[in-house]
N, C-alpha and C positions, 0 to 999 in steps of 0.2 A: 723222440723220433716216432714216426708213424708205425713202426713195427709193433708197438705195444697194443695197437688197435686190431692187429690181424693175427695175433698168436692164439693157438688152440691149446690151452693148458689142461683141458679136461680129459685128455686121452694120452696114454703112453703108447709108443710104437716100437716094434722090434727093430734091432739093428741087423741089417743084412746087406749082401752084395747087391748093388744097384748099378746098372750100366749107364754110360754116358747118354745114350738115346732115351733111357727112361727119365733121367734127370731133365734132359732137354724138353721132353714132352710135358713133364710136371711143371716146368717153368712156363711153358706155353699155356697150359691150363690155368695156372695161377694168375698169369697176366690178364686173362679174360675176366677174372673175378674182381680185378682192381677198379675202383672208381677212376674216371678219366683224369682227375686231378692228382692222383697218386702215381708217382713214377715207379717203374720196375726196380729202380735202384734200391728200394727198401729191402730187396732180397740179398743185397751185397753188404757184407760186413767190411769194416775198415781194412782188414788184411786181405780183402778180395775173396774170402771164402763165402760160399753160398749159405744162407741162413736156412738150414733144413727144418727148423721148427715150423717155419712157414710153409714149407713144401710137404711135410710129412703127411698131411691129410690127403694129398694127391698121390703120394707114393705108397701110402699105407705102411711106411717103414722109414727108418733113418739109415742112411748109407754107412757102410763100414769104412769109407775113405772120404777124404775131402775132395770137393770140386771148387773151382775158382771161376770168377766171372769178371769180365771187364766192366767197370762202372760207366764207361763212356759208350761202348758199343753193344753191351750185353752179350758178348760172345762167351760161351762156356768152355772151360778147360779142365782137364784132369791134372792131378798134382804135378806130374813131370813137366807140364807146360805152363805152370804158374807164372814163370818169367815172361811169357808172351802176354798174359793179361796185364801185368804191370807195365810192360813196354807199350802196349796199345794205349793204356790210359795216359802215360807220360807223353807220348807222341801226339795223341789226339788233342790233349790240352794245349800243347805247344803249337800245333797247326791252327787251332781255334784262335789262339792269341796272335799268331802271325797274321792271320786273315784280318783280325780286328785292327791291328796296327798298320798293315800295309795295303789292305783292300785287294790283295791278290793271293793266289795259292803258293805255298812254299814247295814248288816242284822243280825238278831239274829242268833247266831251260831247254825248250824244244823237245822234251820227252813226250812221245805220243801216249805213253802209258800212265802219265801223271805220277811218277815216282816221287816220293817225298825227298826233298833235299835237306839232309841233316845239316849241311853246311849253312844253308839259309837260316835254319832254326838256331844254330850256334851263333851266327852273326848278331842276332838280337838277344842273345843270352837266354833263350827259351829252353835249351837243353845244355847239359854239361858233358854228357857222354852219349855215344851213339849205340843204339841197340844193334845186335848182329843179325837183325831181321830187316828185310826190305818191306816198306809199306807203300801203298798206292792210295790216291785220293779218289773216292767214288764221285760220280756225278750228283747223286742225291745227298743233300745235306752235308757234303764235304766230309763224309766219314772216311776213316782210313780202313784199309783192308790189306791182308797179306796176299790176296789173290791178284795175280797180274792180269790186267784186262786183256781180252782177246783182240 
């Protein structure tokens, strides 16, 4: 994986309390340093935890708690919201597969907010269980979001 090329092993960092906003800013700064052919996804481990070895040079520390990130939308979450990161990834993949198969969005018919239809995803066996979160499909790149459009 690309991570081995971006690790800074020559310095150790203290462990301390780091806020959500500080991590978000470090992710933003880190993303600016990546070559255009390297996706931000390299920051995300398989269990959706953020790889803080890569962010430590920007934070000047390692956090004393875990943070999670969606591998599909790069949205950041604290530990208590880890389930949201997992749900986003599952539903975004299902939406992408649905669009590839049907050439249409899996939204509730006539819904002006473009709410994801879990029923349509289930009909194609793209999901086996429904998250307890509503998702909506954005105009740009058909990404899902928890924010209901205005």
